[in-house]
KEKE-3310 file (N, C-alpha, C; in steps of 0.2 Angstrom, whole numbers, plus 5000, padded with zeros to 4 digits):
npx = (5469:5479:5477:5490:5500:5514:5506:5498:5507:5516:5504:5504:5518:5519:5510:5514:5527:5523:5528:5533:5547:5553:5547:5550:5563:5564:5558:5565:5563:5562:5559:5549:5543:5537:5525:5521:5518:5506:5497:5492:5485:5477:5468:5465:5456:5444:5446:5454:5469:5476:5480:5490:5490:5495:5510:5515:5511:5496:5483:5467:5449:5446:5455:5461:5453:5454:5467:5466:5460:5471:5481:5476:5473:5485:5492:5486:5489:5502:5501:5495:5506:5512:5506:5506:5519:5522:5528:5523:5527:5534:5552:5554:5553:5548:5544:5536:5537:5533:5533:5529:5540:5543:5541:5551:5560:5559:5550:5556:5568:5566:5557:5561:5573:5567:5559:5567:5579:5567:5562:5574:5572:5565:5567:5565:5560:5559:5553:5553:5539:5530:5512:5503:5508:5513:5498:5494:5504:5502:5489:5492:5497:5512:5516:5515:5515:5509:5515:5505:5495:5480:5464:5457:5455:5462:5450:5447:5460:5463:5461:5470:5469:5484:5489:5491:5497:5508:5512:5523:5532:5546:5563:5581:5596:5603:5592:5583:5572:5571:5571:5559:5544:5531:5517:5519:5511:5501:5501:5512:5523:5520:5530:5542:5557:5558:5563:5558:5549:5548:5533:5530:5528:5516:5517:5520:5508:5500:5506:5505:5491:5487:5493:5486:5475:5473:5475:5489:5504:5520:5535:5547:5562:5571:5568:5568:5569:5572:5572:5583:5592:5584:5584:5595:5600:5590:5597:5609:5606:5597:5585:5567:5556:5542:5540:5536:5533:5538:5550:5559:5560:5574:5581:5591:5597:5586:5573:5557:5542:5528:5510:5499:5485:5486:5494:5482:5483:5488:5481:5488:5490:5490:5492:5483:5480:5464:5456:5467:5480:5486:5500:5510:5519:5516:5507:5513:5522:5513:5507:5521:5520:5509:5513:5523:5516:5511:5523)
npy = (5219:5234:5241:5243:5254:5248:5236:5236:5238:5227:5214:5220:5221:5204:5201:5206:5199:5188:5176:5175:5174:5182:5194:5197:5199:5212:5220:5219:5213:5200:5183:5176:5186:5192:5183:5183:5194:5194:5186:5190:5202:5195:5190:5201:5204:5195:5186:5178:5183:5179:5163:5151:5138:5134:5132:5145:5161:5168:5181:5181:5179:5189:5196:5201:5212:5220:5224:5233:5240:5245:5250:5263:5268:5271:5278:5289:5295:5298:5306:5317:5318:5323:5336:5342:5343:5354:5369:5385:5397:5392:5388:5377:5360:5346:5339:5328:5324:5319:5314:5311:5303:5314:5328:5328:5330:5344:5349:5350:5354:5369:5370:5365:5372:5385:5384:5381:5392:5400:5392:5386:5379:5369:5350:5343:5329:5321:5311:5299:5293:5282:5286:5277:5272:5283:5289:5275:5278:5291:5287:5279:5287:5289:5300:5317:5325:5326:5325:5324:5317:5324:5313:5298:5294:5285:5280:5291:5300:5316:5329:5345:5353:5360:5367:5366:5355:5356:5348:5343:5335:5333:5334:5334:5344:5340:5334:5332:5341:5352:5365:5370:5378:5378:5366:5351:5338:5325:5313:5311:5313:5300:5293:5296:5291:5286:5289:5285:5285:5273:5261:5259:5271:5286:5297:5290:5282:5292:5294:5285:5284:5295:5294:5282:5284:5293:5284:5280:5272:5269:5271:5265:5264:5266:5264:5270:5269:5283:5299:5309:5300:5299:5312:5316:5304:5311:5323:5318:5309:5308:5305:5307:5313:5312:5325:5335:5352:5358:5352:5352:5366:5368:5363:5368:5364:5357:5354:5359:5353:5359:5347:5342:5335:5344:5338:5337:5342:5337:5338:5345:5340:5342:5331:5323:5315:5313:5324:5324:5331:5347:5352:5369:5368:5363:5370:5380:5375:5372:5384:5392:5383:5383:5398:5394:5388:5398:5409)
npz = (5398:5395:5380:5368:5359:5353:5351:5340:5331:5330:5328:5314:5308:5310:5297:5290:5285:5285:5297:5313:5317:5305:5307:5321:5319:5311:5321:5331:5341:5355:5349:5354:5364:5356:5350:5364:5366:5355:5359:5371:5365:5357:5367:5373:5366:5364:5351:5338:5329:5322:5309:5312:5307:5297:5283:5283:5294:5294:5294:5302:5296:5305:5309:5298:5296:5309:5307:5295:5302:5310:5305:5299:5310:5315:5305:5306:5318:5316:5306:5315:5322:5315:5311:5325:5326:5315:5309:5307:5304:5294:5296:5300:5295:5286:5270:5260:5245:5228:5211:5193:5180:5170:5174:5183:5175:5171:5179:5195:5196:5196:5204:5218:5219:5222:5231:5241:5244:5249:5262:5266:5281:5280:5276:5260:5252:5240:5229:5212:5205:5197:5191:5198:5209:5215:5219:5228:5239:5244:5250:5260:5264:5266:5258:5258:5247:5228:5210:5196:5186:5178:5178:5180:5197:5212:5226:5238:5233:5231:5220:5212:5200:5190:5180:5159:5151:5136:5121:5110:5093:5090:5086:5084:5081:5068:5062:5049:5048:5058:5065:5058:5057:5052:5057:5056:5047:5055:5046:5041:5052:5054:5048:5050:5059:5074:5094:5109:5127:5136:5137:5150:5155:5158:5147:5136:5134:5130:5120:5109:5110:5103:5090:5086:5087:5074:5065:5063:5061:5069:5067:5078:5082:5094:5112:5127:5145:5153:5154:5153:5143:5131:5127:5125:5114:5104:5103:5095:5085:5068:5074:5080:5093:5106:5115:5131:5128:5139:5143:5132:5130:5140:5134:5121:5110:5107:5093:5093:5085:5079:5077:5066:5065:5081:5096:5110:5124:5140:5157:5171:5187:5207:5218:5235:5248:5254:5264:5273:5285:5279:5280:5284:5275:5264:5260:5256:5247:5235:5233:5229:5218:5210:5205:5198:5186:5181:5176)
capx = (5474:5477:5478:5496:5501:5516:5503:5495:5516:5518:5500:5505:5522:5519:5505:5518:5529:5519:5533:5535:5554:5556:5544:5552:5570:5562:5553:5573:5563:5562:5552:5544:5543:5532:5521:5515:5512:5500:5493:5489:5482:5471:5466:5461:5450:5442:5445:5458:5467:5482:5481:5497:5492:5498:5517:5516:5508:5492:5478:5461:5446:5444:5464:5464:5446:5458:5473:5465:5457:5475:5483:5473:5473:5494:5493:5480:5494:5508:5497:5493:5511:5516:5502:5508:5527:5522:5529:5516:5533:5542:5557:5558:5549:5548:5537:5537:5534:5534:5530:5529:5544:5544:5541:5561:5566:5557:5550:5556:5573:5566:5554:5564:5576:5562:5559:5573:5579:5563:5561:5579:5574:5563:5569:5562:5562:5558:5553:5549:5536:5524:5506:5496:5512:5510:5493:5496:5508:5497:5483:5496:5502:5521:5518:5513:5508:5510:5510:5504:5489:5473:5460:5454:5462:5458:5445:5452:5463:5458:5466:5469:5472:5489:5491:5491:5505:5508:5519:5525:5537:5554:5571:5588:5599:5603:5585:5581:5567:5576:5570:5552:5540:5525:5512:5519:5505:5502:5504:5519:5526:5522:5536:5549:5560:5557:5564:5550:5549:5545:5526:5527:5526:5509:5519:5518:5502:5498:5509:5501:5483:5485:5494:5479:5468:5473:5478:5494:5508:5526:5542:5550:5568:5572:5565:5572:5565:5573:5571:5589:5592:5580:5584:5605:5597:5589:5602:5614:5602:5592:5578:5562:5551:5536:5542:5531:5537:5543:5558:5563:5562:5579:5587:5595:5596:5580:5570:5547:5537:5518:5508:5492:5480:5488:5493:5481:5487:5485:5481:5493:5485:5493:5487:5484:5475:5458:5455:5473:5484:5490:5502:5513:5525:5512:5504:5518:5522:5509:5507:5526:5518:5505:5517:5529:5514:5508:5526)
capy = (5220:5237:5241:5249:5257:5240:5230:5236:5237:5221:5211:5222:5215:5198:5199:5210:5197:5179:5174:5177:5176:5186:5202:5199:5202:5217:5223:5221:5211:5190:5179:5172:5191:5194:5177:5182:5202:5194:5182:5195:5205:5191:5188:5206:5208:5189:5183:5174:5186:5176:5159:5150:5131:5132:5134:5153:5165:5174:5186:5177:5186:5194:5198:5206:5219:5223:5227:5238:5248:5246:5255:5268:5273:5272:5282:5295:5293:5299:5313:5319:5321:5327:5343:5345:5347:5359:5377:5389:5402:5387:5387:5371:5353:5339:5339:5321:5326:5314:5315:5304:5304:5318:5329:5327:5333:5352:5354:5349:5360:5376:5372:5364:5379:5393:5381:5379:5398:5405:5391:5382:5376:5364:5347:5342:5323:5323:5303:5299:5284:5282:5287:5272:5271:5289:5286:5270:5279:5294:5285:5273:5291:5289:5306:5322:5328:5322:5328:5320:5319:5321:5310:5294:5291:5280:5281:5293:5303:5323:5332:5349:5356:5366:5368:5361:5353:5354:5345:5341:5332:5335:5333:5338:5350:5336:5331:5336:5345:5355:5373:5371:5382:5374:5360:5343:5332:5318:5307:5312:5312:5292:5293:5300:5286:5289:5287:5285:5282:5265:5258:5261:5280:5290:5300:5283:5281:5297:5299:5279:5284:5304:5290:5277:5289:5297:5276:5281:5267:5274:5267:5265:5265:5265:5264:5269:5273:5287:5307:5310:5297:5303:5317:5315:5301:5315:5327:5317:5308:5312:5303:5311:5310:5317:5327:5339:5359:5362:5350:5358:5374:5368:5363:5373:5359:5353:5358:5357:5353:5358:5343:5344:5338:5345:5333:5336:5345:5336:5342:5342:5342:5341:5327:5323:5310:5317:5325:5322:5336:5351:5358:5376:5367:5359:5374:5383:5371:5373:5391:5391:5378:5389:5403:5393:5389:5404:5412)
capz = (5397:5391:5371:5368:5351:5349:5349:5334:5325:5333:5324:5309:5306:5310:5294:5283:5285:5288:5299:5319:5319:5303:5313:5328:5318:5308:5328:5335:5346:5354:5346:5361:5368:5350:5353:5371:5366:5349:5363:5374:5361:5354:5373:5376:5358:5363:5345:5338:5324:5317:5308:5315:5306:5290:5284:5284:5297:5290:5296:5300:5294:5313:5309:5294:5298:5316:5304:5295:5306:5316:5299:5299:5316:5314:5300:5308:5321:5313:5304:5321:5325:5312:5316:5330:5324:5311:5312:5302:5298:5290:5299:5299:5294:5282:5266:5256:5239:5223:5205:5190:5179:5167:5178:5186:5169:5170:5186:5200:5200:5197:5209:5222:5219:5224:5238:5246:5245:5252:5266:5271:5285:5275:5274:5254:5251:5233:5224:5207:5205:5193:5195:5204:5216:5221:5225:5234:5245:5245:5255:5264:5272:5265:5255:5257:5242:5223:5203:5192:5179:5179:5177:5184:5203:5216:5229:5244:5232:5231:5216:5210:5194:5190:5171:5155:5147:5130:5119:5101:5088:5092:5083:5084:5074:5062:5057:5041:5049:5062:5062:5054:5057:5051:5058:5051:5047:5057:5043:5038:5057:5058:5042:5051:5062:5079:5098:5114:5130:5137:5137:5157:5156:5155:5142:5130:5131:5128:5112:5106:5108:5098:5084:5086:5087:5070:5061:5062:5061:5072:5066:5081:5081:5102:5116:5134:5152:5156:5151:5149:5135:5127:5124:5123:5109:5100:5101:5092:5079:5066:5074:5083:5098:5108:5123:5133:5127:5146:5143:5123:5131:5145:5131:5115:5104:5104:5093:5092:5078:5082:5072:5062:5070:5088:5100:5114:5131:5149:5164:5175:5194:5212:5223:5242:5252:5255:5272:5273:5286:5273:5284:5282:5271:5259:5258:5253:5238:5232:5232:5223:5210:5204:5203:5191:5181:5178:5173)
cpx = (5474:5479:5484:5497:5504:5512:5501:5503:5515:5513:5504:5511:5526:5514:5508:5522:5529:5526:5534:5540:5554:5553:5545:5560:5567:5562:5559:5569:5563:5556:5547:5540:5534:5528:5518:5512:5504:5495:5490:5483:5474:5465:5460:5455:5444:5441:5454:5462:5474:5482:5488:5498:5495:5506:5517:5510:5502:5486:5471:5456:5445:5449:5462:5458:5453:5463:5471:5464:5465:5480:5482:5474:5482:5494:5489:5485:5501:5507:5497:5500:5513:5513:5504:5516:5526:5523:5526:5523:5538:5550:5561:5551:5548:5542:5540:5534:5535:5530:5532:5538:5547:5544:5551:5563:5563:5556:5553:5565:5572:5562:5557:5569:5575:5563:5563:5577:5573:5563:5568:5578:5568:5565:5563:5565:5560:5559:5551:5548:5532:5517:5503:5503:5513:5502:5490:5498:5506:5491:5485:5499:5508:5523:5513:5508:5512:5512:5510:5499:5484:5468:5457:5459:5458:5455:5450:5458:5461:5464:5464:5473:5478:5491:5493:5497:5504:5515:5520:5532:5543:5558:5575:5591:5602:5598:5585:5575:5567:5575:5563:5546:5533:5524:5517:5515:5507:5503:5513:5527:5527:5527:5542:5553:5560:5558:5557:5554:5545:5536:5525:5525:5520:5512:5517:5512:5499:5498:5503:5494:5483:5487:5489:5474:5467:5476:5484:5501:5517:5530:5546:5556:5574:5567:5570:5567:5567:5573:5578:5590:5589:5583:5593:5604:5596:5596:5608:5612:5598:5585:5575:5559:5545:5539:5537:5535:5541:5550:5562:5563:5569:5583:5588:5595:5591:5574:5561:5544:5531:5517:5503:5489:5485:5489:5487:5483:5486:5486:5485:5489:5494:5488:5489:5479:5466:5456:5461:5477:5486:5495:5506:5516:5522:5509:5508:5521:5519:5505:5511:5523:5512:5509:5520:5523:5511:5515:5528)
cpy = (5229:5240:5247:5250:5251:5236:5230:5237:5230:5215:5214:5220:5209:5198:5203:5203:5189:5175:5178:5180:5182:5193:5202:5201:5211:5224:5225:5219:5204:5190:5177:5180:5194:5189:5179:5190:5201:5189:5186:5199:5201:5191:5195:5206:5202:5186:5181:5179:5183:5169:5156:5141:5131:5134:5143:5156:5170:5176:5180:5184:5191:5200:5205:5213:5223:5225:5232:5244:5249:5250:5260:5272:5274:5279:5289:5296:5299:5306:5318:5322:5326:5336:5347:5348:5352:5367:5382:5393:5399:5388:5384:5366:5351:5340:5332:5324:5319:5316:5311:5308:5311:5325:5334:5331:5341:5355:5355:5353:5367:5375:5371:5369:5382:5388:5382:5387:5401:5398:5385:5377:5369:5357:5344:5333:5322:5313:5305:5290:5287:5283:5282:5271:5277:5289:5283:5275:5285:5292:5282:5280:5291:5294:5310:5324:5323:5326:5324:5322:5319:5315:5303:5292:5286:5283:5286:5299:5311:5326:5339:5349:5362:5371:5365:5360:5351:5351:5343:5335:5336:5331:5339:5340:5343:5331:5335:5341:5353:5365:5375:5373:5380:5368:5353:5339:5326:5312:5306:5312:5306:5291:5292:5294:5288:5285:5288:5284:5278:5267:5260:5270:5283:5295:5296:5284:5286:5298:5292:5281:5289:5296:5284:5281:5292:5293:5277:5277:5270:5268:5267:5262:5262:5267:5266:5272:5278:5294:5308:5306:5296:5307:5318:5310:5307:5321:5325:5311:5311:5308:5308:5308:5314:5318:5332:5347:5360:5358:5352:5364:5373:5367:5365:5369:5355:5356:5355:5357:5354:5351:5344:5337:5338:5339:5338:5339:5340:5342:5339:5344:5338:5338:5326:5317:5316:5318:5327:5332:5339:5356:5365:5373:5364:5365:5380:5381:5372:5377:5392:5388:5380:5394:5401:5392:5392:5410:5408)
cpz = (5393:5383:5370:5361:5348:5349:5342:5330:5327:5327:5316:5305:5305:5302:5286:5283:5283:5292:5308:5316:5314:5304:5316:5326:5316:5317:5331:5341:5347:5351:5349:5364:5363:5352:5356:5369:5362:5354:5365:5369:5359:5362:5376:5372:5361:5356:5343:5331:5320:5316:5307:5312:5300:5289:5284:5291:5295:5295:5297:5298:5299:5311:5304:5296:5303:5311:5299:5298:5309:5312:5297:5305:5319:5312:5303:5315:5320:5310:5309:5324:5322:5310:5320:5331:5319:5314:5307:5302:5296:5292:5300:5300:5290:5279:5262:5249:5231:5216:5200:5184:5175:5169:5183:5179:5168:5176:5193:5200:5199:5203:5217:5228:5224:5231:5244:5248:5248:5259:5270:5277:5286:5272:5268:5254:5246:5232:5218:5208:5200:5196:5199:5207:5222:5223:5228:5239:5247:5253:5259:5270:5272:5261:5256:5252:5235:5217:5200:5186:5179:5175:5182:5190:5209:5221:5235:5241:5229:5223:5212:5203:5195:5183:5166:5152:5140:5127:5111:5099:5091:5091:5087:5079:5070:5060:5052:5043:5055:5059:5060:5057:5057:5053:5053:5051:5051:5051:5040:5044:5057:5054:5046:5060:5069:5088:5105:5120:5130:5137:5144:5158:5152:5148:5137:5127:5128:5121:5108:5105:5102:5092:5081:5082:5079:5064:5058:5064:5064:5071:5070:5082:5088:5104:5122:5138:5158:5153:5147:5144:5133:5124:5123:5116:5103:5096:5096:5086:5075:5070:5077:5088:5100:5114:5125:5133:5132:5144:5137:5125:5136:5140:5123:5109:5104:5099:5090:5086:5079:5076:5071:5063:5077:5091:5107:5122:5137:5153:5171:5182:5199:5215:5227:5243:5253:5263:5275:5281:5280:5277:5279:5273:5263:5256:5254:5244:5236:5229:5225:5217:5205:5203:5197:5185:5175:5176:5165)
residu = (MET:PRO:LEU:GLU:LEU:ARG:HIS:LEU:ARG:TYR:LEU:LEU:ALA:VAL:ALA:GLU:HIS:ALA:ASN:PHE:THR:ARG:ALA:ALA:GLU:ASP:LEU:HIS:ILE:SER:GLN:PRO:THR:LEU:SER:GLN:GLN:ILE:LYS:GLN:LEU:GLU:LYS:SER:LEU:GLY:VAL:ARG:LEU:LEU:ASP:ARG:THR:GLY:ARG:THR:VAL:ARG:LEU:THR:ASP:ALA:GLY:ALA:THR:TYR:ALA:ASP:HIS:ALA:ARG:ARG:ALA:LEU:ARG:ASP:LEU:ALA:ALA:GLY:ARG:ARG:ALA:VAL:LEU:ASP:VAL:GLN:ASP:LEU:THR:ARG:GLY:HIS:LEU:ARG:LEU:ALA:MET:THR:PRO:THR:PHE:THR:ALA:TYR:LEU:ILE:GLY:PRO:LEU:ALA:GLY:GLU:PHE:HIS:ASP:ARG:HIS:PRO:GLY:ILE:ARG:LEU:ASP:VAL:ARG:GLU:MET:THR:GLN:ASP:ARG:ILE:GLU:SER:ALA:LEU:LEU:ALA:ASP:GLU:LEU:ASP:LEU:GLY:ILE:ALA:PHE:GLU:GLY:ALA:HIS:LEU:PRO:GLY:ILE:GLU:SER:THR:ALA:LEU:PHE:ALA:GLU:SER:LEU:SER:LEU:VAL:VAL:GLY:PRO:GLY:HIS:PRO:HIS:ALA:GLY:ARG:ALA:LEU:PRO:LEU:PRO:VAL:ALA:GLU:ALA:ALA:GLN:GLN:GLN:LEU:ALA:LEU:LEU:SER:GLN:ASP:PHE:ALA:THR:ARG:GLY:HIS:ILE:ASP:ALA:TYR:PHE:ALA:ARG:HIS:ARG:ALA:GLN:MET:PRO:ILE:ALA:VAL:GLU:THR:ASN:THR:ILE:THR:ALA:LEU:THR:GLU:ILE:ILE:GLN:ARG:THR:ALA:LEU:ALA:THR:VAL:LEU:PRO:ASP:ALA:ILE:THR:ARG:GLU:HIS:PRO:ARG:LEU:HIS:PRO:ILE:PRO:LEU:ASP:PRO:GLY:LEU:PRO:SER:ARG:THR:VAL:SER:ILE:LEU:ARG:ARG:GLU:ASN:ALA:TYR:LEU:SER:ALA:ALA:SER:ARG:ALA:LEU:ILE:ARG:LEU:THR:HIS:ARG:TRP:ALA:GLN:THR)
# end
């Protein structure tokens, strides 16, 4: 029996759902048809790919090995299809981009705006994700590019530095330190009532590490998991926070105050899967991001 792509998709669907009925529903085919196709695949390979003896269907050792190659083959074929459809003059195309949450507060607006003005025929799909999810999605060929921070990456992820992101203590107009120009000692900063991003943010980990390094305890009054909520709270209370300077430049009512010692900057990077096809749209977005960082 000649191998066809549908056999790979059918096997991966059963592996994902661990159930023939649910996999068949997802594939919009009948359950007997799905079972027959899987049996044909097993017969052509001369090996059992699925263990059907338990309450759920699971891959055998041979099936797990074959499924890994099947996923890679389908991913590479999808990349090849996009490469064929890629138009070098950027009159049409599709770009899948993800970034960590702080960048949606100051980077995606100008970046997407200029990209659309220059290339209105390119459909830009933008998602907000944590860095670990971005890297996993890149490896699974669910994204073309990611914007996150430099550091340890998953094997197979290629990182290119874009710019350095600086951070400061930030207060609103009602805070006693609003308008202060001199750096604030870290010991004094640690006495401020703080509103901070929740601990699932990379920025929060950066802040916690800074205060821990200087043996300063942070009195946290508010935690939130959105940048929008945090900036609104700071503008309307006497609480302080820590944010990238690029965010405060977008909010005239927010006042950045440098700390002493200063908060270390972070390197912002563009991420992609190693050896993945880099489309004309991806190259154009990378150029625009470098240009934005230099303004």
